[in-house]
One Martini backbone bead per residue (centre of mass of N, CA, C, O) as a GRO file, in nm:
protein
  269
    1UNK     BB    1  -0.819  -2.910  -1.602
    2UNK     BB    2  -0.744  -2.959  -1.262
    3UNK     BB    3  -0.863  -2.839  -0.974
    4UNK     BB    4  -0.813  -2.751  -0.673
    5UNK     BB    5  -0.993  -2.739  -0.385
    6UNK     BB    6  -0.889  -2.455  -0.291
    7UNK     BB    7  -0.993  -2.311  -0.551
    8UNK     BB    8  -1.290  -2.397  -0.558
    9UNK     BB    9  -1.347  -2.279  -0.247
   10UNK     BB   10  -1.286  -2.001  -0.336
   11UNK     BB   11  -1.386  -1.667  -0.234
   12UNK     BB   12  -1.422  -1.412  -0.483
   13UNK     BB   13  -1.472  -1.045  -0.461
   14UNK     BB   14  -1.525  -0.798  -0.671
   15UNK     BB   15  -1.479  -0.431  -0.640
   16UNK     BB   16  -1.637  -0.108  -0.642
   17UNK     BB   17  -1.537   0.201  -0.483
   18UNK     BB   18  -1.609   0.496  -0.381
   19UNK     BB   19  -1.571   0.757  -0.565
   20UNK     BB   20  -1.730   0.667  -0.842
   21UNK     BB   21  -1.606   0.384  -0.833
   22UNK     BB   22  -1.264   0.422  -0.846
   23UNK     BB   23  -1.216   0.165  -0.669
   24UNK     BB   24  -1.031  -0.135  -0.633
   25UNK     BB   25  -1.138  -0.460  -0.513
   26UNK     BB   26  -1.072  -0.765  -0.301
   27UNK     BB   27  -1.225  -1.061  -0.184
   28UNK     BB   28  -1.157  -1.295   0.081
   29UNK     BB   29  -1.391  -1.516   0.194
   30UNK     BB   30  -1.544  -1.647   0.428
   31UNK     BB   31  -1.788  -1.867   0.465
   32UNK     BB   32  -1.895  -1.662   0.711
   33UNK     BB   33  -1.860  -1.331   0.671
   34UNK     BB   34  -2.073  -1.220   0.893
   35UNK     BB   35  -1.886  -1.381   1.132
   36UNK     BB   36  -1.619  -1.247   1.045
   37UNK     BB   37  -1.330  -1.127   1.064
   38UNK     BB   38  -1.125  -0.852   0.956
   39UNK     BB   39  -0.898  -0.780   0.671
   40UNK     BB   40  -0.672  -0.518   0.577
   41UNK     BB   41  -0.482  -0.459   0.280
   42UNK     BB   42  -0.189  -0.250   0.257
   43UNK     BB   43  -0.018  -0.166  -0.002
   44UNK     BB   44   0.210  -0.089  -0.194
   45UNK     BB   45   0.405   0.094  -0.438
   46UNK     BB   46   0.470   0.056  -0.744
   47UNK     BB   47   0.715  -0.173  -0.781
   48UNK     BB   48   0.639  -0.299  -0.503
   49UNK     BB   49   0.361  -0.393  -0.574
   50UNK     BB   50   0.435  -0.586  -0.804
   51UNK     BB   51   0.635  -0.769  -0.617
   52UNK     BB   52   0.397  -0.820  -0.378
   53UNK     BB   53   0.136  -0.948  -0.495
   54UNK     BB   54   0.154  -1.251  -0.433
   55UNK     BB   55   0.174  -1.222  -0.126
   56UNK     BB   56  -0.098  -1.072  -0.081
   57UNK     BB   57  -0.274  -1.291  -0.198
   58UNK     BB   58  -0.186  -1.516   0.006
   59UNK     BB   59  -0.273  -1.371   0.258
   60UNK     BB   60  -0.574  -1.370   0.188
   61UNK     BB   61  -0.610  -1.673   0.162
   62UNK     BB   62  -0.514  -1.753   0.452
   63UNK     BB   63  -0.719  -1.585   0.603
   64UNK     BB   64  -0.974  -1.726   0.492
   65UNK     BB   65  -0.893  -2.019   0.589
   66UNK     BB   66  -0.894  -1.882   0.903
   67UNK     BB   67  -1.179  -1.698   0.914
   68UNK     BB   68  -1.134  -1.455   0.724
   69UNK     BB   69  -1.193  -1.131   0.581
   70UNK     BB   70  -1.023  -1.020   0.289
   71UNK     BB   71  -0.888  -0.702   0.180
   72UNK     BB   72  -0.805  -0.572  -0.132
   73UNK     BB   73  -0.640  -0.278  -0.288
   74UNK     BB   74  -0.636   0.007  -0.503
   75UNK     BB   75  -0.509   0.287  -0.556
   76UNK     BB   76  -0.536   0.569  -0.676
   77UNK     BB   77  -0.352   0.553  -0.969
   78UNK     BB   78  -0.363   0.227  -0.946
   79UNK     BB   79  -0.386  -0.041  -1.103
   80UNK     BB   80  -0.749  -0.091  -1.123
   81UNK     BB   81  -0.782   0.189  -1.078
   82UNK     BB   82  -0.837   0.496  -1.120
   83UNK     BB   83  -0.626   0.692  -1.292
   84UNK     BB   84  -0.325   0.849  -1.303
   85UNK     BB   85  -0.004   0.806  -1.196
   86UNK     BB   86   0.043   1.122  -1.139
   87UNK     BB   87  -0.193   1.122  -0.897
   88UNK     BB   88  -0.026   1.009  -0.688
   89UNK     BB   89  -0.065   1.010  -0.321
   90UNK     BB   90  -0.052   1.010   0.016
   91UNK     BB   91  -0.316   1.153   0.075
   92UNK     BB   92  -0.484   0.970  -0.113
   93UNK     BB   93  -0.415   0.699   0.025
   94UNK     BB   94  -0.550   0.760   0.292
   95UNK     BB   95  -0.835   0.791   0.179
   96UNK     BB   96  -0.849   0.504   0.060
   97UNK     BB   97  -0.829   0.353   0.327
   98UNK     BB   98  -1.085   0.472   0.448
   99UNK     BB   99  -1.272   0.359   0.230
  100UNK     BB  100  -1.198   0.060   0.279
  101UNK     BB  101  -1.289   0.041   0.569
  102UNK     BB  102  -1.587   0.102   0.521
  103UNK     BB  103  -1.641  -0.126   0.319
  104UNK     BB  104  -1.551  -0.364   0.496
  105UNK     BB  105  -1.754  -0.315   0.726
  106UNK     BB  106  -2.010  -0.331   0.552
  107UNK     BB  107  -1.963  -0.615   0.426
  108UNK     BB  108  -1.906  -0.775   0.719
  109UNK     BB  109  -2.021  -0.620   0.993
  110UNK     BB  110  -1.798  -0.468   1.128
  111UNK     BB  111  -1.626  -0.237   1.355
  112UNK     BB  112  -1.351  -0.397   1.342
  113UNK     BB  113  -0.994  -0.425   1.243
  114UNK     BB  114  -0.725  -0.549   1.056
  115UNK     BB  115  -0.420  -0.395   0.963
  116UNK     BB  116  -0.219  -0.467   0.672
  117UNK     BB  117   0.107  -0.344   0.607
  118UNK     BB  118   0.322  -0.243   0.326
  119UNK     BB  119   0.534  -0.022   0.374
  120UNK     BB  120   0.355   0.243   0.294
  121UNK     BB  121   0.101   0.097   0.394
  122UNK     BB  122   0.201   0.082   0.688
  123UNK     BB  123   0.239   0.378   0.745
  124UNK     BB  124  -0.058   0.471   0.690
  125UNK     BB  125  -0.199   0.283   0.888
  126UNK     BB  126  -0.055   0.397   1.139
  127UNK     BB  127  -0.158   0.685   1.108
  128UNK     BB  128  -0.471   0.613   1.117
  129UNK     BB  129  -0.468   0.483   1.409
  130UNK     BB  130  -0.490   0.766   1.555
  131UNK     BB  131  -0.818   0.811   1.438
  132UNK     BB  132  -0.924   0.517   1.384
  133UNK     BB  133  -1.178   0.314   1.524
  134UNK     BB  134  -1.146   0.043   1.336
  135UNK     BB  135  -0.849   0.009   1.443
  136UNK     BB  136  -0.722  -0.259   1.666
  137UNK     BB  137  -0.500  -0.374   1.460
  138UNK     BB  138  -0.146  -0.425   1.364
  139UNK     BB  139   0.047  -0.486   1.059
  140UNK     BB  140   0.400  -0.434   0.999
  141UNK     BB  141   0.568  -0.444   0.685
  142UNK     BB  142   0.824  -0.270   0.649
  143UNK     BB  143   0.822   0.016   0.744
  144UNK     BB  144   0.814   0.370   0.647
  145UNK     BB  145   0.989   0.653   0.818
  146UNK     BB  146   1.204   0.722   0.571
  147UNK     BB  147   1.184   0.899   0.282
  148UNK     BB  148   1.477   0.955   0.196
  149UNK     BB  149   1.568   0.661   0.202
  150UNK     BB  150   1.367   0.561  -0.008
  151UNK     BB  151   1.456   0.740  -0.245
  152UNK     BB  152   1.747   0.631  -0.247
  153UNK     BB  153   1.669   0.341  -0.308
  154UNK     BB  154   1.524   0.395  -0.575
  155UNK     BB  155   1.768   0.523  -0.714
  156UNK     BB  156   1.941   0.268  -0.695
  157UNK     BB  157   1.755   0.093  -0.868
  158UNK     BB  158   1.777   0.268  -1.123
  159UNK     BB  159   2.087   0.252  -1.160
  160UNK     BB  160   2.093  -0.056  -1.187
  161UNK     BB  161   1.925  -0.057  -1.442
  162UNK     BB  162   2.115   0.106  -1.616
  163UNK     BB  163   2.359  -0.089  -1.596
  164UNK     BB  164   2.196  -0.325  -1.749
  165UNK     BB  165   2.016  -0.134  -1.995
  166UNK     BB  166   2.126   0.134  -2.138
  167UNK     BB  167   2.219  -0.008  -2.414
  168UNK     BB  168   1.894  -0.074  -2.486
  169UNK     BB  169   1.750   0.156  -2.322
  170UNK     BB  170   1.570   0.420  -2.258
  171UNK     BB  171   1.595   0.669  -2.046
  172UNK     BB  172   1.428   0.793  -1.807
  173UNK     BB  173   1.316   1.013  -1.615
  174UNK     BB  174   1.340   1.147  -1.288
  175UNK     BB  175   1.014   1.059  -1.236
  176UNK     BB  176   1.129   0.752  -1.258
  177UNK     BB  177   1.068   0.408  -1.128
  178UNK     BB  178   1.061   0.129  -1.283
  179UNK     BB  179   0.799   0.255  -1.457
  180UNK     BB  180   0.725   0.466  -1.225
  181UNK     BB  181   0.578   0.736  -1.106
  182UNK     BB  182   0.760   1.025  -0.938
  183UNK     BB  183   0.663   1.296  -0.827
  184UNK     BB  184   0.721   1.589  -0.675
  185UNK     BB  185   0.489   1.563  -0.476
  186UNK     BB  186   0.563   1.281  -0.371
  187UNK     BB  187   0.848   1.354  -0.276
  188UNK     BB  188   0.762   1.573  -0.076
  189UNK     BB  189   0.598   1.385   0.108
  190UNK     BB  190   0.838   1.192   0.181
  191UNK     BB  191   1.006   1.437   0.326
  192UNK     BB  192   0.820   1.415   0.535
  193UNK     BB  193   0.674   1.319   0.808
  194UNK     BB  194   0.604   0.958   0.882
  195UNK     BB  195   0.565   0.931   1.167
  196UNK     BB  196   0.356   0.832   1.379
  197UNK     BB  197   0.142   0.895   1.608
  198UNK     BB  198  -0.057   0.868   1.843
  199UNK     BB  199  -0.267   0.648   1.949
  200UNK     BB  200  -0.568   0.535   1.955
  201UNK     BB  201  -0.815   0.386   2.158
  202UNK     BB  202  -0.852   0.121   1.969
  203UNK     BB  203  -0.567   0.035   1.996
  204UNK     BB  204  -0.403  -0.286   2.105
  205UNK     BB  205  -0.224  -0.411   1.857
  206UNK     BB  206   0.129  -0.483   1.748
  207UNK     BB  207   0.299  -0.588   1.446
  208UNK     BB  208   0.655  -0.582   1.376
  209UNK     BB  209   0.833  -0.618   1.066
  210UNK     BB  210   1.188  -0.662   1.038
  211UNK     BB  211   1.508  -0.604   0.979
  212UNK     BB  212   1.820  -0.588   1.103
  213UNK     BB  213   1.882  -0.291   1.002
  214UNK     BB  214   1.612  -0.174   1.173
  215UNK     BB  215   1.673  -0.231   1.485
  216UNK     BB  216   1.820   0.078   1.512
  217UNK     BB  217   1.582   0.254   1.468
  218UNK     BB  218   1.477   0.548   1.592
  219UNK     BB  219   1.190   0.571   1.476
  220UNK     BB  220   1.078   0.291   1.546
  221UNK     BB  221   1.162   0.276   1.850
  222UNK     BB  222   1.010   0.532   1.936
  223UNK     BB  223   0.726   0.432   1.862
  224UNK     BB  224   0.724   0.175   2.032
  225UNK     BB  225   0.763   0.317   2.302
  226UNK     BB  226   0.499   0.478   2.290
  227UNK     BB  227   0.306   0.239   2.279
  228UNK     BB  228   0.387   0.111   2.549
  229UNK     BB  229   0.317   0.363   2.719
  230UNK     BB  230   0.000   0.320   2.625
  231UNK     BB  231  -0.052  -0.007   2.660
  232UNK     BB  232   0.046  -0.157   2.410
  233UNK     BB  233   0.073  -0.441   2.227
  234UNK     BB  234   0.413  -0.521   2.134
  235UNK     BB  235   0.564  -0.669   1.837
  236UNK     BB  236   0.905  -0.745   1.751
  237UNK     BB  237   1.039  -0.874   1.438
  238UNK     BB  238   1.286  -1.059   1.283
  239UNK     BB  239   1.326  -1.084   0.921
  240UNK     BB  240   1.424  -1.283   0.685
  241UNK     BB  241   1.394  -1.188   0.372
  242UNK     BB  242   1.183  -0.934   0.358
  243UNK     BB  243   1.266  -0.817   0.059
  244UNK     BB  244   1.044  -0.880  -0.185
  245UNK     BB  245   1.084  -0.600  -0.356
  246UNK     BB  246   1.377  -0.691  -0.485
  247UNK     BB  247   1.240  -0.854  -0.688
  248UNK     BB  248   1.154  -0.963  -0.968
  249UNK     BB  249   0.847  -1.023  -1.077
  250UNK     BB  250   0.918  -1.326  -1.190
  251UNK     BB  251   1.075  -1.366  -0.883
  252UNK     BB  252   0.864  -1.365  -0.687
  253UNK     BB  253   0.802  -1.411  -0.349
  254UNK     BB  254   0.667  -1.623  -0.085
  255UNK     BB  255   0.642  -1.570   0.265
  256UNK     BB  256   0.518  -1.820   0.429
  257UNK     BB  257   0.607  -1.792   0.726
  258UNK     BB  258   0.514  -1.497   0.757
  259UNK     BB  259   0.218  -1.539   0.690
  260UNK     BB  260   0.162  -1.737   0.918
  261UNK     BB  261   0.240  -1.543   1.144
  262UNK     BB  262   0.027  -1.329   1.090
  263UNK     BB  263  -0.226  -1.507   1.118
  264UNK     BB  264  -0.166  -1.608   1.403
  265UNK     BB  265  -0.163  -1.332   1.541
  266UNK     BB  266  -0.453  -1.255   1.474
  267UNK     BB  267  -0.590  -1.501   1.613
  268UNK     BB  268  -0.486  -1.435   1.906
  269UNK     BB  269  -0.691  -1.172   1.914
   0.00000   0.00000   0.00000
């Protein structure tokens, strides 16, 4: 089999980092990664992680091709990181992002980076931007500011699964959504306030990508208004077919135009 030049020239570096090297990450490095700006990709979780994986991988590839060093990583108790799925928590995910930021800065030699978050990854990245001096720009892909709404959406996904397969498969317990554990602790965290606080002094630019249904969101619009009041450059764009996490894993799509837009926006900064 003949490999394409883009694959041959691609530099991918897997790493284990964090406490006891319990977290797994993967770098797509620019040709001269010590001179390149850095991008940290904060992925979604559960079945949304599985369905967005191809898109996040391609985002890292395109970032590296455009001169950035991009890091993806798995939260503790998910993906290829250590831990059991029942141990996943929002508080733990925040700590994991902080560990990834430190590792990415050490690896690439930068002081600041762009954090690109998807769904809950976007929410947590935005929350950390309130206190983290390393985040100077944010890209939020369909951020989740309403945990109750998210839980209801997941419940709807599970019921739709029942309708299609309950005659064939044993139904899982109430703490499971499409094969992934959602513990009472995790649900309780989602029901707490998710809207990020005031931004820290390092944050300069924010790109928020949402679908038409979220354009009237009081939570998102309120946060955007606060950012603008703080003098931060904020761009909000409506993206069609943004919900790539709605597709079955084997039907997962890569939103090429949206990925190009994200990379272009980062380069403009």
